[in-house]
PQR file with spaces between the fields and no chain letter, atoms N, CA, C, O and H, PARSE charges and radii, in Angstrom:
ATOM       1  N    MET     1       0.986   -1.093   -0.265 -0.4000 1.5000
ATOM       2  CA   MET     1       0.130    0.018    0.030 -0.0000 2.0000
ATOM       3  C    MET     1       0.620    1.257   -0.047  0.5500 1.7000
ATOM       4  O    MET     1       1.134    1.682    0.988 -0.5500 1.4000
ATOM       5  N    GLU     2       0.604    2.040   -1.090 -0.4000 1.5000
ATOM       6  CA   GLU     2       1.428    3.410   -0.880 -0.0000 2.0000
ATOM       7  C    GLU     2       0.720    4.517   -0.076  0.5500 1.7000
ATOM       8  O    GLU     2      -0.483    4.676    0.131 -0.5500 1.4000
ATOM       9  H    GLU     2       0.187    1.695   -1.930  0.4000 1.0000
ATOM      10  N    PRO     3       1.652    5.152    0.274 -0.5600 1.5000
ATOM      11  CA   PRO     3       1.088    5.932    1.896  0.2800 2.0000
ATOM      12  C    PRO     3       0.926    7.290    1.234  0.5500 1.7000
ATOM      13  O    PRO     3       1.734    7.898    0.532 -0.5500 1.4000
ATOM      14  N    SER     4      -0.326    7.635    1.624 -0.4000 1.5000
ATOM      15  CA   SER     4      -1.042    8.677    1.183 -0.0000 2.0000
ATOM      16  C    SER     4      -0.288   10.214    0.812  0.5500 1.7000
ATOM      17  O    SER     4       0.759   10.370    1.440 -0.5500 1.4000
ATOM      18  H    SER     4      -0.983    7.141    2.194  0.4000 1.0000
ATOM      19  N    GLN     5      -0.621   11.239   -0.010 -0.4000 1.5000
ATOM      20  CA   GLN     5       0.266   12.274   -0.035 -0.0000 2.0000
ATOM      21  C    GLN     5      -0.040   13.289    1.024  0.5500 1.7000
ATOM      22  O    GLN     5       0.687   14.206    1.407 -0.5500 1.4000
ATOM      23  H    GLN     5      -1.472   11.112   -0.520  0.4000 1.0000
ATOM      24  N    GLU     6      -1.323   12.944    1.458 -0.4000 1.5000
ATOM      25  CA   GLU     6      -1.625   14.027    2.555 -0.0000 2.0000
ATOM      26  C    GLU     6      -0.694   13.210    3.922  0.5500 1.7000
ATOM      27  O    GLU     6      -0.037   13.971    4.632 -0.5500 1.4000
ATOM      28  H    GLU     6      -1.914   12.200    1.147  0.4000 1.0000
ATOM      29  N    LEU     7      -0.672   12.229    4.138 -0.4000 1.5000
ATOM      30  CA   LEU     7       0.613   11.582    4.842 -0.0000 2.0000
ATOM      31  C    LEU     7       2.046   12.420    4.581  0.5500 1.7000
ATOM      32  O    LEU     7       2.530   13.244    5.356 -0.5500 1.4000
ATOM      33  H    LEU     7      -1.206   11.610    3.562  0.4000 1.0000
ATOM      34  N    ILE     8       2.410   12.141    3.728 -0.4000 1.5000
ATOM      35  CA   ILE     8       3.806   12.266    3.183 -0.0000 2.0000
ATOM      36  C    ILE     8       3.943   13.848    3.535  0.5500 1.7000
ATOM      37  O    ILE     8       4.849   14.258    4.261 -0.5500 1.4000
ATOM      38  H    ILE     8       2.016   11.471    3.098  0.4000 1.0000
ATOM      39  N    SER     9       3.017   14.656    2.986 -0.4000 1.5000
ATOM      40  CA   SER     9       2.902   16.233    3.366 -0.0000 2.0000
ATOM      41  C    SER     9       3.119   16.355    4.494  0.5500 1.7000
ATOM      42  O    SER     9       4.092   16.985    4.908 -0.5500 1.4000
ATOM      43  H    SER     9       2.281   14.323    2.395  0.4000 1.0000
ATOM      44  N    ALA    10       2.111   15.677    5.379 -0.4000 1.5000
ATOM      45  CA   ALA    10       2.102   16.205    7.104 -0.0000 2.0000
ATOM      46  C    ALA    10       3.676   15.620    7.424  0.5500 1.7000
ATOM      47  O    ALA    10       4.534   16.351    7.920 -0.5500 1.4000
ATOM      48  H    ALA    10       1.321   15.165    5.043  0.4000 1.0000
ATOM      49  N    ILE    11       3.875   14.489    7.140 -0.4000 1.5000
ATOM      50  CA   ILE    11       5.766   14.152    7.636 -0.0000 2.0000
ATOM      51  C    ILE    11       6.938   15.235    7.428  0.5500 1.7000
ATOM      52  O    ILE    11       7.922   15.679    8.021 -0.5500 1.4000
ATOM      53  H    ILE    11       3.178   13.895    6.737  0.4000 1.0000
ATOM      54  N    ASN    12       6.172   15.399    6.124 -0.4000 1.5000
ATOM      55  CA   ASN    12       7.624   16.664    6.056 -0.0000 2.0000
ATOM      56  C    ASN    12       7.243   18.287    6.329  0.5500 1.7000
ATOM      57  O    ASN    12       8.043   19.212    6.470 -0.5500 1.4000
ATOM      58  H    ASN    12       5.373   15.038    5.643  0.4000 1.0000
ATOM      59  N    GLN    13       6.044   18.331    6.355 -0.4000 1.5000
ATOM      60  CA   GLN    13       5.752   20.037    6.907 -0.0000 2.0000
ATOM      61  C    GLN    13       6.737   20.322    8.052  0.5500 1.7000
ATOM      62  O    GLN    13       6.862   19.424    8.884 -0.5500 1.4000
ATOM      63  H    GLN    13       5.394   17.579    6.240  0.4000 1.0000
ATOM      64  N    THR    14       7.481   21.493    8.216 -0.4000 1.5000
ATOM      65  CA   THR    14       8.194   21.889    9.000 -0.0000 2.0000
ATOM      66  C    THR    14       7.380   22.801    9.905  0.5500 1.7000
ATOM      67  O    THR    14       6.396   23.484    9.619 -0.5500 1.4000
ATOM      68  H    THR    14       7.380   22.223    7.541  0.4000 1.0000
ATOM      69  N    MET    15       7.980   22.662   10.997 -0.4000 1.5000
ATOM      70  CA   MET    15       7.097   23.610   12.275 -0.0000 2.0000
ATOM      71  C    MET    15       7.318   24.665   11.915  0.5500 1.7000
ATOM      72  O    MET    15       8.380   24.784   11.303 -0.5500 1.4000
ATOM      73  H    MET    15       8.778   22.107   11.229  0.4000 1.0000
ATOM      74  N    PRO    16       6.461   25.927   12.102 -0.5600 1.5000
ATOM      75  CA   PRO    16       6.628   27.221   11.465  0.2800 2.0000
ATOM      76  C    PRO    16       7.393   27.988   12.710  0.5500 1.7000
ATOM      77  O    PRO    16       8.346   28.752   12.559 -0.5500 1.4000
ATOM      78  N    PHE    17       6.854   27.672   13.833 -0.4000 1.5000
ATOM      79  CA   PHE    17       7.377   28.450   15.149 -0.0000 2.0000
ATOM      80  C    PHE    17       7.779   27.918   15.846  0.5500 1.7000
ATOM      81  O    PHE    17       7.913   26.700   15.734 -0.5500 1.4000
ATOM      82  H    PHE    17       6.079   27.051   13.955  0.4000 1.0000
ATOM      83  N    GLY    18       8.249   28.770   17.153 -0.4000 1.5000
ATOM      84  CA   GLY    18       8.744   27.966   18.403 -0.0000 2.0000
ATOM      85  C    GLY    18      10.092   27.383   18.568  0.5500 1.7000
ATOM      86  O    GLY    18      11.009   27.532   17.760 -0.5500 1.4000
ATOM      87  H    GLY    18       8.140   29.760   17.244  0.4000 1.0000
ATOM      88  N    LYS    19      10.132   26.927   19.314 -0.4000 1.5000
ATOM      89  CA   LYS    19      11.405   25.789   20.056 -0.0000 2.0000
ATOM      90  C    LYS    19      11.481   25.394   18.575  0.5500 1.7000
ATOM      91  O    LYS    19      12.017   26.272   17.898 -0.5500 1.4000
ATOM      92  H    LYS    19       9.388   26.806   19.970  0.4000 1.0000
ATOM      93  N    TYR    20      11.196   24.607   18.079 -0.4000 1.5000
ATOM      94  CA   TYR    20      11.302   23.555   17.089 -0.0000 2.0000
ATOM      95  C    TYR    20      11.000   23.948   15.681  0.5500 1.7000
ATOM      96  O    TYR    20      10.795   23.142   14.774 -0.5500 1.4000
ATOM      97  H    TYR    20      10.761   23.895   18.630  0.4000 1.0000
ATOM      98  N    ALA    21      10.988   25.332   15.561 -0.4000 1.5000
ATOM      99  CA   ALA    21      10.808   25.732   13.645 -0.0000 2.0000
ATOM     100  C    ALA    21      11.821   25.499   13.359  0.5500 1.7000
ATOM     101  O    ALA    21      12.936   25.555   13.878 -0.5500 1.4000
ATOM     102  H    ALA    21      11.155   25.987   16.299  0.4000 1.0000
ATOM     103  N    GLY    22      11.183   25.064   11.982 -0.4000 1.5000
ATOM     104  CA   GLY    22      12.391   24.373   10.755 -0.0000 2.0000
ATOM     105  C    GLY    22      12.530   22.661   10.859  0.5500 1.7000
ATOM     106  O    GLY    22      12.973   21.965    9.945 -0.5500 1.4000
ATOM     107  H    GLY    22      10.277   25.019   11.560  0.4000 1.0000
ATOM     108  N    ARG    23      12.127   22.232   11.969 -0.4000 1.5000
ATOM     109  CA   ARG    23      12.396   20.865   12.118 -0.0000 2.0000
ATOM     110  C    ARG    23      10.662   20.274   11.609  0.5500 1.7000
ATOM     111  O    ARG    23       9.573   20.771   11.896 -0.5500 1.4000
ATOM     112  H    ARG    23      11.767   22.798   12.712  0.4000 1.0000
ATOM     113  N    ALA    24      10.959   19.148   10.839 -0.4000 1.5000
ATOM     114  CA   ALA    24       9.837   18.100   10.240 -0.0000 2.0000
ATOM     115  C    ALA    24       9.099   17.576   11.288  0.5500 1.7000
ATOM     116  O    ALA    24       9.759   17.249   12.275 -0.5500 1.4000
ATOM     117  H    ALA    24      11.844   18.744   10.606  0.4000 1.0000
ATOM     118  N    LEU    25       7.811   17.400   11.331 -0.4000 1.5000
ATOM     119  CA   LEU    25       6.862   17.667   12.163 -0.0000 2.0000
ATOM     120  C    LEU    25       7.213   16.249   12.794  0.5500 1.7000
ATOM     121  O    LEU    25       7.468   16.183   13.997 -0.5500 1.4000
ATOM     122  H    LEU    25       7.276   17.666   10.529  0.4000 1.0000
ATOM     123  N    LEU    26       7.229   15.091   11.976 -0.4000 1.5000
ATOM     124  CA   LEU    26       7.498   13.771   12.460 -0.0000 2.0000
ATOM     125  C    LEU    26       9.030   13.838   13.490  0.5500 1.7000
ATOM     126  O    LEU    26       9.089   13.039   14.425 -0.5500 1.4000
ATOM     127  H    LEU    26       7.022   15.144   10.999  0.4000 1.0000
ATOM     128  N    GLU    27       9.948   14.592   13.312 -0.4000 1.5000
ATOM     129  CA   GLU    27      11.186   14.714   14.134 -0.0000 2.0000
ATOM     130  C    GLU    27      10.203   15.526   15.695  0.5500 1.7000
ATOM     131  O    GLU    27      10.650   15.132   16.772 -0.5500 1.4000
ATOM     132  H    GLU    27       9.900   15.241   12.553  0.4000 1.0000
ATOM     133  N    LEU    28       9.475   16.143   15.758 -0.4000 1.5000
ATOM     134  CA   LEU    28       9.156   17.113   17.110 -0.0000 2.0000
ATOM     135  C    LEU    28       8.756   15.503   18.247  0.5500 1.7000
ATOM     136  O    LEU    28       8.000   14.533   18.195 -0.5500 1.4000
ATOM     137  H    LEU    28       9.112   16.463   14.883  0.4000 1.0000
ATOM     138  N    PRO    29       9.860   16.082   19.217 -0.5600 1.5000
ATOM     139  CA   PRO    29       9.496   15.229   20.665  0.2800 2.0000
ATOM     140  C    PRO    29       8.058   14.933   20.689  0.5500 1.7000
ATOM     141  O    PRO    29       7.153   15.706   20.374 -0.5500 1.4000
ATOM     142  N    GLU    30       7.922   13.333   21.233 -0.4000 1.5000
ATOM     143  CA   GLU    30       6.508   13.313   21.633 -0.0000 2.0000
ATOM     144  C    GLU    30       6.576   14.253   22.980  0.5500 1.7000
ATOM     145  O    GLU    30       5.403   14.586   23.148 -0.5500 1.4000
ATOM     146  H    GLU    30       8.657   12.705   21.489  0.4000 1.0000
ATOM     147  N    PRO    31       7.182   14.707   23.779 -0.5600 1.5000
ATOM     148  CA   PRO    31       6.525   15.220   24.744  0.2800 2.0000
ATOM     149  C    PRO    31       5.948   16.971   24.371  0.5500 1.7000
ATOM     150  O    PRO    31       5.394   17.770   25.127 -0.5500 1.4000
ATOM     151  N    TYR    32       6.278   17.095   23.160 -0.4000 1.5000
ATOM     152  CA   TYR    32       6.012   18.377   23.006 -0.0000 2.0000
ATOM     153  C    TYR    32       4.498   18.004   22.196  0.5500 1.7000
ATOM     154  O    TYR    32       3.506   18.668   22.497 -0.5500 1.4000
ATOM     155  H    TYR    32       6.728   16.446   22.546  0.4000 1.0000
ATOM     156  N    LEU    33       4.421   17.158   21.398 -0.4000 1.5000
ATOM     157  CA   LEU    33       3.255   16.741   20.919 -0.0000 2.0000
ATOM     158  C    LEU    33       2.275   16.554   21.942  0.5500 1.7000
ATOM     159  O    LEU    33       1.182   17.116   21.865 -0.5500 1.4000
ATOM     160  H    LEU    33       5.227   16.619   21.153  0.4000 1.0000
ATOM     161  N    VAL    34       2.558   15.871   22.812 -0.4000 1.5000
ATOM     162  CA   VAL    34       1.673   15.789   23.960 -0.0000 2.0000
ATOM     163  C    VAL    34       1.210   16.903   24.746  0.5500 1.7000
ATOM     164  O    VAL    34       0.111   16.908   25.300 -0.5500 1.4000
ATOM     165  H    VAL    34       3.446   15.414   22.874  0.4000 1.0000
ATOM     166  N    TRP    35       2.062   17.870   24.800 -0.4000 1.5000
ATOM     167  CA   TRP    35       1.622   18.746   25.540 -0.0000 2.0000
ATOM     168  C    TRP    35       0.762   19.579   24.583  0.5500 1.7000
ATOM     169  O    TRP    35       0.108   20.392   25.236 -0.5500 1.4000
ATOM     170  H    TRP    35       2.955   17.866   24.350  0.4000 1.0000
ATOM     171  N    PHE    36       0.530   19.664   23.265 -0.4000 1.5000
ATOM     172  CA   PHE    36      -0.395   20.069   22.423 -0.0000 2.0000
ATOM     173  C    PHE    36      -1.573   19.086   22.538  0.5500 1.7000
ATOM     174  O    PHE    36      -2.578   19.603   23.026 -0.5500 1.4000
ATOM     175  H    PHE    36       1.062   19.004   22.734  0.4000 1.0000
ATOM     176  N    LYS    37      -1.644   18.239   22.318 -0.4000 1.5000
ATOM     177  CA   LYS    37      -2.495   17.680   22.841 -0.0000 2.0000
ATOM     178  C    LYS    37      -3.323   17.990   24.051  0.5500 1.7000
ATOM     179  O    LYS    37      -4.524   18.228   23.932 -0.5500 1.4000
ATOM     180  H    LYS    37      -0.828   17.819   21.922  0.4000 1.0000
ATOM     181  N    GLN    38      -2.751   17.993   25.149 -0.4000 1.5000
ATOM     182  CA   GLN    38      -3.561   18.532   25.934 -0.0000 2.0000
ATOM     183  C    GLN    38      -4.080   20.164   26.046  0.5500 1.7000
ATOM     184  O    GLN    38      -5.128   20.481   26.608 -0.5500 1.4000
ATOM     185  H    GLN    38      -1.775   17.800   25.246  0.4000 1.0000
ATOM     186  N    LYS    39      -3.109   21.166   25.381 -0.4000 1.5000
ATOM     187  CA   LYS    39      -3.644   22.224   25.453 -0.0000 2.0000
ATOM     188  C    LYS    39      -4.759   22.250   24.188  0.5500 1.7000
ATOM     189  O    LYS    39      -5.631   23.118   24.190 -0.5500 1.4000
ATOM     190  H    LYS    39      -2.257   20.908   24.925  0.4000 1.0000
ATOM     191  N    GLY    40      -4.687   21.319   23.184 -0.4000 1.5000
ATOM     192  CA   GLY    40      -5.562   21.580   22.304 -0.0000 2.0000
ATOM     193  C    GLY    40      -4.770   22.491   21.268  0.5500 1.7000
ATOM     194  O    GLY    40      -4.205   23.585   21.290 -0.5500 1.4000
ATOM     195  H    GLY    40      -3.978   20.613   23.182  0.4000 1.0000
ATOM     196  N    PHE    41      -5.061   21.320   20.206 -0.4000 1.5000
ATOM     197  CA   PHE    41      -4.337   21.330   18.707 -0.0000 2.0000
ATOM     198  C    PHE    41      -4.636   22.944   18.103  0.5500 1.7000
ATOM     199  O    PHE    41      -4.984   23.738   18.976 -0.5500 1.4000
ATOM     200  H    PHE    41      -5.520   20.432   20.188  0.4000 1.0000
ATOM     201  N    PRO    42      -4.581   23.231   17.359 -0.5600 1.5000
ATOM     202  CA   PRO    42      -4.643   24.918   16.411  0.2800 2.0000
ATOM     203  C    PRO    42      -5.652   24.174   15.381  0.5500 1.7000
ATOM     204  O    PRO    42      -5.424   23.194   14.671 -0.5500 1.4000
ATOM     205  N    ASN    43      -6.728   24.867   15.503 -0.4000 1.5000
ATOM     206  CA   ASN    43      -7.654   24.618   14.632 -0.0000 2.0000
ATOM     207  C    ASN    43      -7.706   24.994   12.942  0.5500 1.7000
ATOM     208  O    ASN    43      -8.460   25.762   12.344 -0.5500 1.4000
ATOM     209  H    ASN    43      -6.913   25.663   16.080  0.4000 1.0000
ATOM     210  N    SER    44      -7.001   24.449   12.622 -0.4000 1.5000
ATOM     211  CA   SER    44      -6.120   24.772   11.109 -0.0000 2.0000
ATOM     212  C    SER    44      -5.504   23.393   10.584  0.5500 1.7000
ATOM     213  O    SER    44      -5.370   22.275   11.080 -0.5500 1.4000
ATOM     214  H    SER    44      -6.389   23.825   13.107  0.4000 1.0000
ATOM     215  N    LYS    45      -5.231   23.904    9.515 -0.4000 1.5000
ATOM     216  CA   LYS    45      -4.474   22.179    8.684 -0.0000 2.0000
ATOM     217  C    LYS    45      -3.071   21.960    9.565  0.5500 1.7000
ATOM     218  O    LYS    45      -2.911   20.772    9.843 -0.5500 1.4000
ATOM     219  H    LYS    45      -5.339   24.812    9.112  0.4000 1.0000
ATOM     220  N    LEU    46      -1.952   22.898   10.098 -0.4000 1.5000
ATOM     221  CA   LEU    46      -0.898   22.333   10.881 -0.0000 2.0000
ATOM     222  C    LEU    46      -2.031   21.819   12.016  0.5500 1.7000
ATOM     223  O    LEU    46      -2.440   20.663   11.908 -0.5500 1.4000
ATOM     224  H    LEU    46      -2.082   23.863    9.872  0.4000 1.0000
ATOM     225  N    GLY    47      -2.525   22.644   13.074 -0.4000 1.5000
ATOM     226  CA   GLY    47      -3.020   21.410   14.016 -0.0000 2.0000
ATOM     227  C    GLY    47      -3.408   19.982   13.510  0.5500 1.7000
ATOM     228  O    GLY    47      -3.211   19.021   14.254 -0.5500 1.4000
ATOM     229  H    GLY    47      -2.193   23.583   13.162  0.4000 1.0000
ATOM     230  N    ARG    48      -3.858   19.841   12.484 -0.4000 1.5000
ATOM     231  CA   ARG    48      -4.630   18.457   11.932 -0.0000 2.0000
ATOM     232  C    ARG    48      -3.423   17.813   11.639  0.5500 1.7000
ATOM     233  O    ARG    48      -3.385   16.719   12.201 -0.5500 1.4000
ATOM     234  H    ARG    48      -4.017   20.622   11.880  0.4000 1.0000
ATOM     235  N    GLN    49      -2.396   18.065   10.963 -0.4000 1.5000
ATOM     236  CA   GLN    49      -1.023   17.487   10.836 -0.0000 2.0000
ATOM     237  C    GLN    49      -0.285   17.432   12.323  0.5500 1.7000
ATOM     238  O    GLN    49       0.465   16.457   12.363 -0.5500 1.4000
ATOM     239  H    GLN    49      -2.427   18.954   10.506  0.4000 1.0000
ATOM     240  N    LEU    50      -0.280   18.150   13.483 -0.4000 1.5000
ATOM     241  CA   LEU    50       0.174   17.879   14.424 -0.0000 2.0000
ATOM     242  C    LEU    50      -0.546   16.802   15.327  0.5500 1.7000
ATOM     243  O    LEU    50       0.042   16.011   16.064 -0.5500 1.4000
ATOM     244  H    LEU    50      -0.889   18.942   13.451  0.4000 1.0000
ATOM     245  N    GLU    51      -1.760   16.886   15.173 -0.4000 1.5000
ATOM     246  CA   GLU    51      -2.551   15.243   15.824 -0.0000 2.0000
ATOM     247  C    GLU    51      -2.108   14.471   15.277  0.5500 1.7000
ATOM     248  O    GLU    51      -1.506   13.684   16.008 -0.5500 1.4000
ATOM     249  H    GLU    51      -2.238   17.529   14.574  0.4000 1.0000
ATOM     250  N    LEU    52      -2.066   14.174   13.962 -0.4000 1.5000
ATOM     251  CA   LEU    52      -1.593   13.347   13.267 -0.0000 2.0000
ATOM     252  C    LEU    52      -0.241   12.548   13.757  0.5500 1.7000
ATOM     253  O    LEU    52      -0.068   11.384   14.118 -0.5500 1.4000
ATOM     254  H    LEU    52      -2.555   14.813   13.368  0.4000 1.0000
ATOM     255  N    MET    53       0.549   13.555   13.630 -0.4000 1.5000
ATOM     256  CA   MET    53       1.968   12.964   14.495 -0.0000 2.0000
ATOM     257  C    MET    53       1.908   12.570   15.587  0.5500 1.7000
ATOM     258  O    MET    53       2.637   11.636   15.923 -0.5500 1.4000
ATOM     259  H    MET    53       0.408   14.501   13.338  0.4000 1.0000
ATOM     260  N    TYR    54       0.961   13.196   16.548 -0.4000 1.5000
ATOM     261  CA   TYR    54       0.824   12.485   18.151 -0.0000 2.0000
ATOM     262  C    TYR    54       0.513   11.389   18.184  0.5500 1.7000
ATOM     263  O    TYR    54       0.891   10.649   19.093 -0.5500 1.4000
ATOM     264  H    TYR    54       0.369   13.955   16.275  0.4000 1.0000
ATOM     265  N    GLU    55      -0.508   10.858   16.887 -0.4000 1.5000
ATOM     266  CA   GLU    55      -1.461    9.519   16.861 -0.0000 2.0000
ATOM     267  C    GLU    55      -0.504    9.002   16.195  0.5500 1.7000
ATOM     268  O    GLU    55      -0.163    8.065   16.916 -0.5500 1.4000
ATOM     269  H    GLU    55      -0.815   11.459   16.149  0.4000 1.0000
ATOM     270  N    ILE    56       0.410    8.988   14.946 -0.4000 1.5000
ATOM     271  CA   ILE    56       1.964    7.899   15.025 -0.0000 2.0000
ATOM     272  C    ILE    56       2.641    7.805   16.023  0.5500 1.7000
ATOM     273  O    ILE    56       2.762    6.684   16.517 -0.5500 1.4000
ATOM     274  H    ILE    56       0.132    9.750   14.360  0.4000 1.0000
ATOM     275  N    LYS    57       3.234    8.831   16.581 -0.4000 1.5000
ATOM     276  CA   LYS    57       4.328    8.576   17.648 -0.0000 2.0000
ATOM     277  C    LYS    57       3.245    7.576   19.094  0.5500 1.7000
ATOM     278  O    LYS    57       3.758    6.702   19.793 -0.5500 1.4000
ATOM     279  H    LYS    57       3.136    9.741   16.180  0.4000 1.0000
ATOM     280  N    LEU    58       2.277    7.863   19.171 -0.4000 1.5000
ATOM     281  CA   LEU    58       1.283    7.232   20.391 -0.0000 2.0000
ATOM     282  C    LEU    58       1.510    5.671   19.786  0.5500 1.7000
ATOM     283  O    LEU    58       1.965    4.761   20.479 -0.5500 1.4000
ATOM     284  H    LEU    58       1.860    8.573   18.603  0.4000 1.0000
ATOM     285  N    ASN    59       1.191    5.552   18.648 -0.4000 1.5000
ATOM     286  CA   ASN    59       1.221    4.051   18.104 -0.0000 2.0000
ATOM     287  C    ASN    59       2.078    3.513   17.905  0.5500 1.7000
ATOM     288  O    ASN    59       1.882    2.343   17.578 -0.5500 1.4000
ATOM     289  H    ASN    59       0.821    6.291   18.085  0.4000 1.0000
ATOM     290  N    GLY    60       3.773    4.077   17.978 -0.4000 1.5000
ATOM     291  CA   GLY    60       5.051    3.746   17.595 -0.0000 2.0000
ATOM     292  C    GLY    60       5.010    3.510   16.151  0.5500 1.7000
ATOM     293  O    GLY    60       5.418    2.386   15.857 -0.5500 1.4000
ATOM     294  H    GLY    60       3.932    5.028   18.243  0.4000 1.0000
ATOM     295  N    LEU    61       4.715    4.087   15.362 -0.4000 1.5000
ATOM     296  CA   LEU    61       4.727    4.048   13.841 -0.0000 2.0000
ATOM     297  C    LEU    61       6.234    4.867   13.541  0.5500 1.7000
ATOM     298  O    LEU    61       7.182    4.343   12.957 -0.5500 1.4000
ATOM     299  H    LEU    61       4.384    5.000   15.600  0.4000 1.0000
ATOM     300  N    GLU    62       6.222    5.789   13.897 -0.4000 1.5000
ATOM     301  CA   GLU    62       7.389    6.896   13.366 -0.0000 2.0000
ATOM     302  C    GLU    62       8.461    6.080   12.984  0.5500 1.7000
ATOM     303  O    GLU    62       8.924    6.436   11.900 -0.5500 1.4000
ATOM     304  H    GLU    62       5.452    6.216   14.371  0.4000 1.0000
ATOM     305  N    SER    63       9.122    4.945   13.571 -0.4000 1.5000
ATOM     306  CA   SER    63      10.504    4.498   12.909 -0.0000 2.0000
ATOM     307  C    SER    63       9.887    4.033   11.335  0.5500 1.7000
ATOM     308  O    SER    63      10.619    4.031   10.345 -0.5500 1.4000
ATOM     309  H    SER    63       8.747    4.655   14.452  0.4000 1.0000
ATOM     310  N    MET    64       8.511    3.667   11.288 -0.4000 1.5000
ATOM     311  CA   MET    64       8.437    3.291    9.763 -0.0000 2.0000
ATOM     312  C    MET    64       8.017    4.196    8.857  0.5500 1.7000
ATOM     313  O    MET    64       7.824    3.893    7.680 -0.5500 1.4000
ATOM     314  H    MET    64       7.917    3.669   12.092  0.4000 1.0000
ATOM     315  N    LEU    65       7.838    5.392    9.339 -0.4000 1.5000
ATOM     316  CA   LEU    65       7.619    6.326    8.610 -0.0000 2.0000
ATOM     317  C    LEU    65       8.878    7.307    8.319  0.5500 1.7000
ATOM     318  O    LEU    65       8.683    8.409    7.805 -0.5500 1.4000
ATOM     319  H    LEU    65       7.995    5.638   10.296  0.4000 1.0000
ATOM     320  N    LEU    66       9.980    6.930    8.615 -0.4000 1.5000
ATOM     321  CA   LEU    66      11.287    7.632    8.544 -0.0000 2.0000
ATOM     322  C    LEU    66      11.788    7.951    7.488  0.5500 1.7000
ATOM     323  O    LEU    66      12.395    8.963    7.137 -0.5500 1.4000
ATOM     324  H    LEU    66      10.139    6.035    9.032  0.4000 1.0000
ATOM     325  N    PRO    67      11.363    6.553    6.716 -0.5600 1.5000
ATOM     326  CA   PRO    67      12.417    7.136    5.467  0.2800 2.0000
ATOM     327  C    PRO    67      11.132    7.672    4.456  0.5500 1.7000
ATOM     328  O    PRO    67      11.258    7.336    3.278 -0.5500 1.4000
ATOM     329  N    LEU    68      10.425    8.135    4.656 -0.4000 1.5000
ATOM     330  CA   LEU    68       9.452    8.974    3.943 -0.0000 2.0000
ATOM     331  C    LEU    68       9.637   10.631    4.034  0.5500 1.7000
ATOM     332  O    LEU    68       9.078   11.544    3.427 -0.5500 1.4000
ATOM     333  H    LEU    68      10.322    8.407    5.612  0.4000 1.0000
ATOM     334  N    LEU    69      10.700   10.611    5.094 -0.4000 1.5000
ATOM     335  CA   LEU    69      11.261   12.310    5.263 -0.0000 2.0000
ATOM     336  C    LEU    69      12.165   12.378    4.017  0.5500 1.7000
ATOM     337  O    LEU    69      12.752   11.383    3.593 -0.5500 1.4000
ATOM     338  H    LEU    69      11.154    9.869    5.587  0.4000 1.0000
ATOM     339  N    LYS    70      12.259   13.731    3.388 -0.4000 1.5000
ATOM     340  CA   LYS    70      13.092   14.372    2.600 -0.0000 2.0000
ATOM     341  C    LYS    70      14.113   14.317    3.178  0.5500 1.7000
ATOM     342  O    LYS    70      14.187   14.670    4.355 -0.5500 1.4000
ATOM     343  H    LYS    70      11.781   14.539    3.733  0.4000 1.0000
ATOM     344  N    SER    71      15.241   13.824    2.435 -0.4000 1.5000
ATOM     345  CA   SER    71      16.499   13.828    3.336 -0.0000 2.0000
ATOM     346  C    SER    71      17.323   15.129    3.674  0.5500 1.7000
ATOM     347  O    SER    71      18.083   15.174    4.641 -0.5500 1.4000
ATOM     348  H    SER    71      15.181   13.538    1.479  0.4000 1.0000
ATOM     349  N    GLU    72      17.109   16.254    2.755 -0.4000 1.5000
ATOM     350  CA   GLU    72      17.961   17.525    2.801 -0.0000 2.0000
ATOM     351  C    GLU    72      17.235   18.219    4.547  0.5500 1.7000
ATOM     352  O    GLU    72      17.832   18.979    5.309 -0.5500 1.4000
ATOM     353  H    GLU    72      16.492   16.218    1.969  0.4000 1.0000
ATOM     354  N    GLN    73      15.847   17.639    4.737 -0.4000 1.5000
ATOM     355  CA   GLN    73      15.398   17.968    6.050 -0.0000 2.0000
ATOM     356  C    GLN    73      15.591   17.503    7.730  0.5500 1.7000
ATOM     357  O    GLN    73      15.311   17.849    8.878 -0.5500 1.4000
ATOM     358  H    GLN    73      15.362   17.021    4.118  0.4000 1.0000
ATOM     359  N    HIS    74      16.220   16.559    7.007 -0.4000 1.5000
ATOM     360  CA   HIS    74      16.272   15.072    7.923 -0.0000 2.0000
ATOM     361  C    HIS    74      16.868   15.410    9.139  0.5500 1.7000
ATOM     362  O    HIS    74      18.086   15.272    9.024 -0.5500 1.4000
ATOM     363  H    HIS    74      16.448   16.278    6.075  0.4000 1.0000
ATOM     364  N    HIS    75      16.467   15.890   10.539 -0.4000 1.5000
ATOM     365  CA   HIS    75      17.340   16.310   11.672 -0.0000 2.0000
ATOM     366  C    HIS    75      17.066   14.987   12.863  0.5500 1.7000
ATOM     367  O    HIS    75      17.570   15.268   13.950 -0.5500 1.4000
ATOM     368  H    HIS    75      15.477   16.002   10.632  0.4000 1.0000
ATOM     369  N    PHE    76      16.619   14.122   12.841 -0.4000 1.5000
ATOM     370  CA   PHE    76      16.101   13.389   13.576 -0.0000 2.0000
ATOM     371  C    PHE    76      17.386   12.966   14.112  0.5500 1.7000
ATOM     372  O    PHE    76      18.405   12.705   13.472 -0.5500 1.4000
ATOM     373  H    PHE    76      16.209   13.894   11.958  0.4000 1.0000
ATOM     374  N    LYS    77      17.154   12.923   15.723 -0.4000 1.5000
ATOM     375  CA   LYS    77      17.936   12.548   16.806 -0.0000 2.0000
ATOM     376  C    LYS    77      17.459   11.692   17.589  0.5500 1.7000
ATOM     377  O    LYS    77      16.248   11.716   17.370 -0.5500 1.4000
ATOM     378  H    LYS    77      16.326   13.135   16.243  0.4000 1.0000
ATOM     379  N    ASP    78      17.724   10.770   18.559 -0.4000 1.5000
ATOM     380  CA   ASP    78      17.039    9.947   19.289 -0.0000 2.0000
ATOM     381  C    ASP    78      17.329   10.667   20.154  0.5500 1.7000
ATOM     382  O    ASP    78      18.495   11.048   20.250 -0.5500 1.4000
ATOM     383  H    ASP    78      18.708   10.751   18.737  0.4000 1.0000
ATOM     384  N    GLU    79      16.171   11.152   21.223 -0.4000 1.5000
ATOM     385  CA   GLU    79      16.140   12.175   22.081 -0.0000 2.0000
ATOM     386  C    GLU    79      15.562   11.357   23.178  0.5500 1.7000
ATOM     387  O    GLU    79      14.681   11.943   23.807 -0.5500 1.4000
ATOM     388  H    GLU    79      15.223   10.843   21.145  0.4000 1.0000
ATOM     389  N    LYS    80      15.882    9.954   23.625 -0.4000 1.5000
ATOM     390  CA   LYS    80      15.540    9.429   24.912 -0.0000 2.0000
ATOM     391  C    LYS    80      16.011    9.410   25.891  0.5500 1.7000
ATOM     392  O    LYS    80      15.446    8.862   26.837 -0.5500 1.4000
ATOM     393  H    LYS    80      16.598    9.478   23.114  0.4000 1.0000
C-alpha cells in the first residue's frame, strides 16, 4: 500500500514557529506533541498535521515512516 500524499506532506511539513521551528513534524519530540494534545491543537491544517504526528508517535509508527522524510531536512536525533 502506498502512503497517501496527505501523510507524506504532513511528515515533511516543517514546524513554522517556536522552539522546534524548521524541524519536520515527524521529528518533533513526543512530549511536545503530548503538550499540544493537552492544550489543544490549533484549528488549522497545521493542527490536523500535528494531531496526526501525535497519533503516529502514540502508536509507535514513527520508525516505519522515517524513510518518507525528505533527506535535505532530516535532523532526526534519538532524544530518549
